[in-house]
Structure formats: structure tokens, C-alpha cells
C-alpha positions, 0 to 999 in steps of 0.5 A: 061601685059603692066606695069613695076612692079619693086619697083621704078615704083610701088613707083612712081605710088602709089603717096606715098600711099604705106602705104594704099596698098599692091601689089600681082602679080598673074601668071594669072587671073585664079590664082587670082580667085583661090586665092579669090573664095569669090570675084566676078569679074566684067569685063569691056567691051564696048560690053555689055548692062549691065551698071556699076550702075546696079549691087549691089556691095559689099566689096569683089568685084573686077574689071578687066580693059583691055588695054586702046586701045582695052579692055579685049580680048574675051577669058578673058571676057568669063571667067566671066558670062555675068551678071558680064560684065559692061560698061560705057554708051557712045554716039554712035560714041564718043571716049571712056574714057581713062583707068584712068577715067573709073577706077575712075568712076566705083570704085567710084560708088562701093564706093558710093553704100557702103556708102563712108565708109571703110570696 
């Protein structure tokens, strides 16, 4: 996976927001999907023409981001329908955004669509 998920690392990464979150480690993406069948999963990729602002998001939606250096592998993207693949548009020949910026942009758009309110 690429991340160390022990208590010390999670506490550091959470920046003292642990009271607002809960963390569950799933054995696989299939395990996650089976645990939350009501959720749509949007897979982020640079290989789609679907811009992240096009879907109408809801509170149950989830987003899947791949590693910063190579993105989600094709076998993972193929789990999800093409209409659930989303991209942040970039100018040709420009470097991609880093992962944290991409997560911020897409999740902020979902929150904007939901009226900047809590569920």
C-alpha cells in the first residue's frame, strides 16, 4: 500500500483530528466495495476525459486515488465503470499535481456540491 498504518503514524498524519475520523483497513478494494455496497467509488486517473466536476456527488460517495508517481493500475480502474473515472484537467506536457493537492481539489468539489454542510 505504501503507508505505515500503526498508531504513531496515524496519529501524526491525522494532525490531532482523530476525534473526527475513524480508520478501517480493508484487505482489498473488493472488501471495501462489499462492505459499502451503497457507495459509488470514483477512481481518479489521468486517462479519462471525465472531468471531476461533471458527476453529481452525494454523501455516500468515495474517491480512490493511486500512488503519486503512477496512479491507479489498469486492473483497479477496470473494477469501476468508466463513468466513475474522473480526472483533473491539465495543460498538455505539464507535470501532474501532487497527490495531496489532487485529493484536496476533488474532495472540495464534492463538498461544494453538497453545500459545504455536514451530513
